[in-house]
N, CA, C and O of each residue as an XYZ file, in Angstrom:
488
protein
N       0.826     -1.192      0.000
C       0.000      0.000      0.000
C       0.874      1.262      0.000
O       0.573      2.237     -0.687
N       1.956      1.226      0.778
C       2.847      2.379      0.860
C       3.462      2.685     -0.512
O       3.615      3.851     -0.875
N       3.809      1.652     -1.266
C       4.397      1.830     -2.593
C       3.387      2.473     -3.553
O       3.760      3.313     -4.371
N       2.138      2.088     -3.455
C       1.101      2.666     -4.307
C       0.932      4.148     -3.990
O       0.825      4.969     -4.901
N       0.906      4.491     -2.712
C       0.765      5.893     -2.302
C       1.969      6.698     -2.782
O       1.807      7.813     -3.278
N       3.162      6.153     -2.641
C       4.365      6.850     -3.108
C       4.327      7.048     -4.620
O       4.722      8.099     -5.124
N       3.859      6.054     -5.329
C       3.760      6.161     -6.789
C       2.751      7.227     -7.187
O       2.988      7.996     -8.119
N       1.627      7.274     -6.483
C       0.623      8.292     -6.778
C       1.147      9.692     -6.484
O       0.907     10.622     -7.254
N       1.857      9.841     -5.379
C       2.442     11.151     -5.040
C       3.454     11.558     -6.105
O       3.472     12.712     -6.533
N       4.290     10.628     -6.533
C       5.281     10.927     -7.573
C       4.590     11.325     -8.876
O       5.031     12.249     -9.560
N       3.512     10.629     -9.216
C       2.774     10.932    -10.435
C       2.156     12.333    -10.366
O       2.228     13.088    -11.335
N       1.560     12.677     -9.245
C       0.955     14.002     -9.073
C       2.025     15.091     -9.138
O       1.826     16.116     -9.791
N       3.147     14.877     -8.471
C       4.225     15.869     -8.507
C       4.763     16.056     -9.919
O       5.055     17.180    -10.326
N       4.895     14.979    -10.657
C       5.358     15.072    -12.042
C       4.382     15.887    -12.880
O       4.798     16.721    -13.684
N       3.094     15.650    -12.697
C       2.083     16.399    -13.447
C       2.123     17.873    -13.095
O       2.037     18.723    -13.981
N       2.253     18.188    -11.817
C       2.307     19.590    -11.385
C       3.550     20.272    -11.928
O       3.474     21.398    -12.419
N       4.683     19.611    -11.847
C       5.924     20.199    -12.346
C       5.892     20.358    -13.868
O       6.412     21.341    -14.394
N       5.293     19.412    -14.571
C       5.174     19.524    -16.022
C       4.291     20.705    -16.405
O       4.608     21.441    -17.340
N       3.184     20.890    -15.685
C       2.292     22.020    -15.960
C       3.011     23.338    -15.689
O       2.848     24.299    -16.441
N       3.797     23.391    -14.630
C       4.553     24.606    -14.313
C       5.593     24.893    -15.391
O       5.808     26.046    -15.763
N       6.231     23.849    -15.887
C       7.231     24.029    -16.948
C       6.576     24.525    -18.225
O       7.132     25.376    -18.920
N       5.385     23.993    -18.544
C       4.675     24.452    -19.736
C       4.287     25.918    -19.590
O       4.396     26.683    -20.549
N       3.839     26.317    -18.410
C       3.467     27.711    -18.186
C       4.685     28.612    -18.321
O       4.580     29.730    -18.825
N       5.843     28.128    -17.871
C       7.071     28.929    -17.956
C       7.475     29.159    -19.412
O       8.091     30.180    -19.717
N       7.144     28.236    -20.316
C       7.485     28.373    -21.720
C       6.522     29.311    -22.456
O       6.789     29.714    -23.588
N       5.419     29.653    -21.821
C       4.439     30.544    -22.417
C       5.009     31.952    -22.507
O       5.830     32.355    -21.684
N       4.562     32.699    -23.521
C       5.038     34.075    -23.673
C       3.893     34.954    -24.122
O       2.819     34.464    -24.470
N       4.123     36.248    -24.114
C       3.114     37.197    -24.562
C       3.292     37.491    -26.044
O       4.331     37.193    -26.633
N       2.269     38.075    -26.626
C       2.345     38.503    -28.019
C       3.461     39.535    -28.180
O       4.230     39.482    -29.141
N       3.545     40.471    -27.236
C       4.601     41.495    -27.307
C       5.981     40.855    -27.279
O       6.866     41.268    -28.029
N       6.181     39.846    -26.421
C       7.473     39.155    -26.356
C       7.785     38.424    -27.660
O       8.928     38.415    -28.117
N       6.769     37.816    -28.251
C       6.965     37.117    -29.528
C       7.557     38.064    -30.565
O       8.520     37.723    -31.252
N       6.980     39.241    -30.670
C       7.459     40.189    -31.679
C       8.805     40.820    -31.287
O       9.659     41.047    -32.143
N       8.984     41.097    -30.000
C      10.234     41.722    -29.547
C      11.432     40.779    -29.687
O      12.549     41.224    -29.950
N      11.196     39.481    -29.513
C      12.281     38.494    -29.527
C      12.256     37.634    -30.787
O      12.871     36.568    -30.825
N      11.558     38.086    -31.803
C      11.293     37.269    -32.984
C      12.545     36.675    -33.623
O      12.536     35.509    -34.019
N      13.616     37.448    -33.729
C      14.796     36.933    -34.436
C      15.429     35.759    -33.700
O      15.970     34.855    -34.336
N      15.369     35.760    -32.380
C      15.947     34.646    -31.624
C      14.975     33.469    -31.519
O      15.369     32.386    -31.088
N      13.715     33.665    -31.907
C      12.709     32.611    -31.790
C      12.484     31.836    -33.085
O      11.767     30.836    -33.086
N      13.079     32.279    -34.174
C      12.900     31.585    -35.452
C      13.221     30.101    -35.340
O      14.303     29.725    -34.890
N      12.274     29.259    -35.752
C      12.453     27.811    -35.705
C      12.152     27.186    -34.360
O      12.214     25.965    -34.221
N      11.828     27.996    -33.368
C      11.548     27.475    -32.020
C      10.052     27.422    -31.766
O       9.267     28.135    -32.391
N       9.685     26.570    -30.843
C       8.290     26.426    -30.469
C       7.922     27.442    -29.393
O       8.678     27.659    -28.446
N       6.749     28.065    -29.549
C       6.255     29.031    -28.573
C       4.805     28.705    -28.227
O       4.092     28.056    -28.992
N       4.394     29.173    -27.057
C       3.021     29.019    -26.593
C       2.504     30.376    -26.158
O       3.164     31.089    -25.402
N       1.320     30.731    -26.639
C       0.687     31.999    -26.281
C      -0.773     31.734    -25.960
O      -1.461     31.011    -26.681
N      -1.235     32.327    -24.873
C      -2.648     32.244    -24.492
C      -3.302     33.578    -24.792
O      -2.733     34.631    -24.504
N      -4.493     33.538    -25.368
C      -5.189     34.778    -25.665
C      -6.562     34.534    -26.249
O      -7.096     33.426    -26.195
N      -7.122     35.597    -26.811
C      -8.462     35.574    -27.378
C      -8.376     35.639    -28.897
O      -7.643     36.455    -29.455
N      -9.126     34.778    -29.551
C      -9.170     34.757    -31.009
C      -9.943     35.991    -31.482
O     -11.077     36.224    -31.065
N      -9.307     36.782    -32.366
C      -9.953     37.992    -32.876
C     -10.290     37.911    -34.362
O     -11.076     38.712    -34.867
N      -9.694     36.943    -35.065
C      -9.955     36.796    -36.499
C      -9.600     35.373    -36.907
O      -8.636     34.794    -36.405
N     -10.384     34.817    -37.820
C     -10.120     33.472    -38.336
C     -10.354     33.467    -39.838
O     -11.391     33.931    -40.312
N      -9.393     32.945    -40.581
C      -9.533     32.710    -42.018
C      -9.270     31.227    -42.246
O      -8.133     30.765    -42.148
N     -10.328     30.491    -42.549
C     -10.200     29.043    -42.729
C      -9.965     28.671    -44.185
O     -10.461     29.327    -45.101
N      -9.194     27.597    -44.378
C      -9.024     27.011    -45.695
C      -8.206     27.838    -46.675
O      -8.411     27.746    -47.885
N      -7.287     28.640    -46.169
C      -6.416     29.428    -47.038
C      -5.114     28.635    -47.221
O      -4.416     28.351    -46.247
N      -4.797     28.286    -48.452
C      -3.596     27.504    -48.748
C      -3.504     26.248    -47.872
O      -2.445     25.914    -47.342
N      -4.639     25.567    -47.739
C      -4.734     24.301    -47.006
C      -4.408     24.437    -45.515
O      -3.930     23.492    -44.889
N      -4.669     25.614    -44.959
C      -4.450     25.830    -43.523
C      -5.415     26.901    -43.036
O      -6.001     27.636    -43.832
N      -5.570     26.979    -41.742
C      -6.404     28.001    -41.127
C      -5.496     29.029    -40.467
O      -4.513     28.672    -39.819
N      -5.826     30.298    -40.633
C      -5.080     31.389    -40.018
C      -5.892     31.904    -38.836
O      -7.017     32.372    -39.006
N      -5.319     31.816    -37.638
C      -5.992     32.225    -36.413
C      -5.210     33.377    -35.792
O      -4.033     33.225    -35.465
N      -5.859     34.527    -35.630
C      -5.239     35.715    -35.048
C      -5.611     35.775    -33.569
O      -6.789     35.724    -33.216
N      -4.598     35.883    -32.707
C      -4.807     35.851    -31.251
C      -4.210     37.098    -30.620
O      -3.085     37.488    -30.933
N      -4.975     37.723    -29.726
C      -4.486     38.851    -28.931
C      -4.497     38.471    -27.459
O      -5.345     37.705    -27.003
N      -3.533     39.027    -26.724
C      -3.502     38.794    -25.273
C      -3.452     40.100    -24.481
O      -3.231     40.085    -23.270
N      -3.657     41.226    -25.163
C      -3.638     42.520    -24.484
C      -2.274     43.187    -24.464
O      -2.125     44.290    -23.937
N      -1.272     42.520    -25.041
C       0.059     43.119    -25.134
C       0.321     43.491    -26.582
O      -0.449     43.123    -27.469
N       1.386     44.207    -26.824
C       1.703     44.633    -28.179
C       0.824     45.801    -28.594
O      -0.132     46.153    -27.903
N       1.160     46.398    -29.733
C       0.368     47.517    -30.237
C       0.578     47.641    -31.743
O       1.552     47.125    -32.290
N      -0.336     48.320    -32.394
C      -0.227     48.510    -33.830
C      -0.169     47.190    -34.582
O      -1.004     46.309    -34.377
N       0.816     47.062    -35.449
C       0.954     45.847    -36.256
C       1.433     44.643    -35.447
O       1.428     43.520    -35.950
N       1.843     44.865    -34.204
C       2.322     43.753    -33.371
C       1.377     43.503    -32.188
O       1.816     43.082    -31.118
N       0.085     43.763    -32.386
C      -0.877     43.543    -31.297
C      -1.477     42.144    -31.308
O      -2.346     41.831    -30.494
N      -1.014     41.301    -32.232
C      -1.558     39.949    -32.353
C      -0.486     38.968    -32.797
O       0.517     39.338    -33.408
N      -0.730     37.711    -32.473
C       0.082     36.623    -33.013
C      -0.793     35.916    -34.045
O      -1.981     35.691    -33.813
N      -0.202     35.571    -35.172
C      -0.940     34.868    -36.213
C      -0.412     33.441    -36.284
O       0.776     33.196    -36.494
N      -1.352     32.503    -36.099
C      -1.030     31.076    -36.099
C      -1.641     30.432    -37.328
O      -2.728     30.816    -37.760
N      -0.944     29.451    -37.895
C      -1.561     28.588    -38.901
C      -1.755     27.233    -38.260
O      -0.941     26.785    -37.453
N      -2.853     26.583    -38.633
C      -3.179     25.311    -37.988
C      -4.145     24.514    -38.855
O      -4.854     25.075    -39.691
N      -4.165     23.216    -38.647
C      -5.202     22.390    -39.262
C      -6.478     22.475    -38.415
O      -7.561     22.121    -38.880
N      -6.343     22.940    -37.190
C      -7.495     23.161    -36.314
C      -8.061     24.551    -36.573
O      -7.428     25.372    -37.236
N      -9.239     24.807    -36.055
C      -9.805     26.140    -36.159
C     -10.414     26.550    -34.829
O     -10.478     25.761    -33.886
N     -10.856     27.786    -34.773
C     -11.484     28.336    -33.573
C     -12.495     29.372    -34.034
O     -12.597     29.674    -35.223
N     -13.236     29.910    -33.082
C     -14.204     30.958    -33.389
C     -13.724     32.257    -32.776
O     -13.046     32.257    -31.749
N     -14.081     33.371    -33.415
C     -13.780     34.679    -32.842
C     -14.395     34.734    -31.443
O     -15.560     34.388    -31.244
N     -13.588     35.176    -30.485
C     -14.028     35.256    -29.095
C     -13.561     34.087    -28.242
O     -13.568     34.179    -27.015
N     -13.147     32.973    -28.879
C     -12.643     31.829    -28.113
C     -11.374     32.211    -27.370
O     -10.540     32.956    -27.885
N     -11.236     31.699    -26.168
C      -9.995     31.833    -25.401
C      -9.209     30.553    -25.652
O      -9.702     29.454    -25.399
N      -7.978     30.702    -26.152
C      -7.186     29.538    -26.536
C      -5.761     29.630    -26.005
O      -5.264     30.702    -25.657
N      -5.130     28.471    -25.958
C      -3.689     28.375    -25.768
C      -3.180     27.756    -27.058
O      -3.560     26.642    -27.419
N      -2.314     28.490    -27.750
C      -1.813     28.045    -29.053
C      -0.310     27.817    -28.979
O       0.437     28.645    -28.458
N       0.117     26.677    -29.513
C       1.532     26.320    -29.519
C       1.933     25.944    -30.940
O       1.288     25.117    -31.584
N       3.016     26.570    -31.419
C       3.491     26.270    -32.754
C       4.927     26.719    -32.933
O       5.571     27.165    -31.984
N       5.425     26.600    -34.152
C       6.809     26.905    -34.470
C       6.902     28.255    -35.185
O       6.188     28.510    -36.155
N       7.788     29.105    -34.689
C       7.950     30.453    -35.246
C       8.675     30.375    -36.584
O       9.725     29.745    -36.711
N       8.085     31.033    -37.577
C       8.714     31.155    -38.884
C       8.824     32.645    -39.198
O       7.860     33.393    -39.032
N       9.983     33.064    -39.644
C      10.249     34.479    -39.886
C      10.158     34.827    -41.367
O      10.511     34.031    -42.237
N       9.673     36.039    -41.626
C       9.664     36.631    -42.961
C       9.069     35.707    -44.022
O       9.697     35.413    -45.039
N       7.846     35.259    -43.758
C       7.147     34.368    -44.675
C       6.441     35.200    -45.736
O       5.622     36.061    -45.415
N       6.758     34.941    -46.998
C       6.157     35.674    -48.110
C       5.368     34.690    -48.970
O       5.946     33.871    -49.684
N       4.037     34.782    -48.891
C       3.172     33.925    -49.700
C       2.897     34.538    -51.073
O       2.200     33.937    -51.891
N       3.440     35.734    -51.330
C       3.195     36.423    -52.585
C       1.878     37.188    -52.549
O       1.118     37.094    -51.585
N       1.621     37.935    -53.593
C       0.384     38.713    -53.745
C       0.114     39.620    -52.542
O      -1.040     39.864    -52.188
N       1.191     40.120    -51.914
C       1.041     41.048    -50.798
C       0.893     40.407    -49.439
O       0.728     41.117    -48.447
N       0.945     39.097    -49.358
C       0.806     38.407    -48.085
C       2.184     38.081    -47.518
O       2.743     37.014    -47.773
N       2.712     39.014    -46.751
C       4.021     38.878    -46.117
C       3.828     38.933    -44.608
O       3.177     39.840    -44.090
N       4.397     37.958    -43.906
C       4.278     37.875    -42.448
C       5.668     37.910    -41.831
O       6.413     36.937    -41.944
N       6.035     39.020    -41.174
C       7.342     39.070    -40.508
C       7.483     37.976    -39.442
O       8.552     37.388    -39.281
N       6.389     37.715    -38.718
C       6.389     36.682    -37.677
C       5.119     35.863    -37.817
O       4.016     36.398    -37.703
N       5.266     34.567    -38.063
C       4.140     33.652    -38.215
C       4.434     32.426    -37.360
O       5.567     31.949    -37.315
N       3.414     31.923    -36.686
C       3.589     30.714    -35.877
C       2.837     29.592    -36.588
O       1.608     29.602    -36.658
N       3.582     28.632    -37.110
C       3.001     27.614    -37.975
C       2.761     26.288    -37.264
O       3.313     26.005    -36.201
N       1.900     25.484    -37.911
C       1.570     24.125    -37.458
C       1.177     24.129    -35.981
O       1.636     23.302    -35.194
N       0.322     25.073    -35.632
C      -0.063     25.246    -34.233
C      -1.113     24.233    -33.788
O      -1.933     23.771    -34.581
N      -1.065     23.911    -32.532
C      -2.133     23.176    -31.874
C      -2.863     24.165    -30.983
O      -2.246     24.999    -30.319
N      -4.178     24.061    -30.977
C      -5.008     24.958    -30.187
C      -5.735     24.155    -29.123
O      -6.299     23.098    -29.405
N      -5.719     24.654    -27.920
C      -6.495     24.055    -26.842
C      -7.279     25.168    -26.155
O      -6.814     26.305    -26.086
N      -8.455     24.847    -25.652
C      -9.225     25.863    -24.936
C      -8.455     26.331    -23.687
O      -7.888     25.522    -22.953
N      -8.450     27.638    -23.470
C      -7.807     28.182    -22.255
C      -8.743     27.944    -21.086
O      -9.965     27.942    -21.235
N      -8.155     27.745    -19.937
C      -8.961     27.510    -18.732
C      -9.187     28.785    -17.985
O      -9.844     28.783    -16.944
C-alpha cells in the first residue's frame, strides 16, 4: 500500500511540475514580436483571445490571437493550424515560429507561428 501511495504522489508531482514548466514556456504577443529573431524555428506558446479566423487558405487556417500586449501591427500573433477556432474563443496556441514568410500577392508575415495546436484556455 505504501508503494502505491508513493507512486501516486510521484505521479501528481510530475504532473504539477510539467504544468509549471509548460506555463514557464508561455510568452506574450509582445514578447513574440520583440524576440522574434531569436525565436525563429523554435516552439512558442501563447494564451489569448481569437480575434480573427480565415479558414481554408492555402490548405491551412489562419488564427489571429491577442492577449492585451503589443500595439499597432504587433498587437496579435498569427497562427496557422489544421485546427480552427471561433472569434471570441480563449485559446492556448503552440506552434513553431517562422520568420519573414512571403506567400506572394502582398501576403508577407514578418512573424508567423506555424503548425499550431489549439487548446481551450482555462
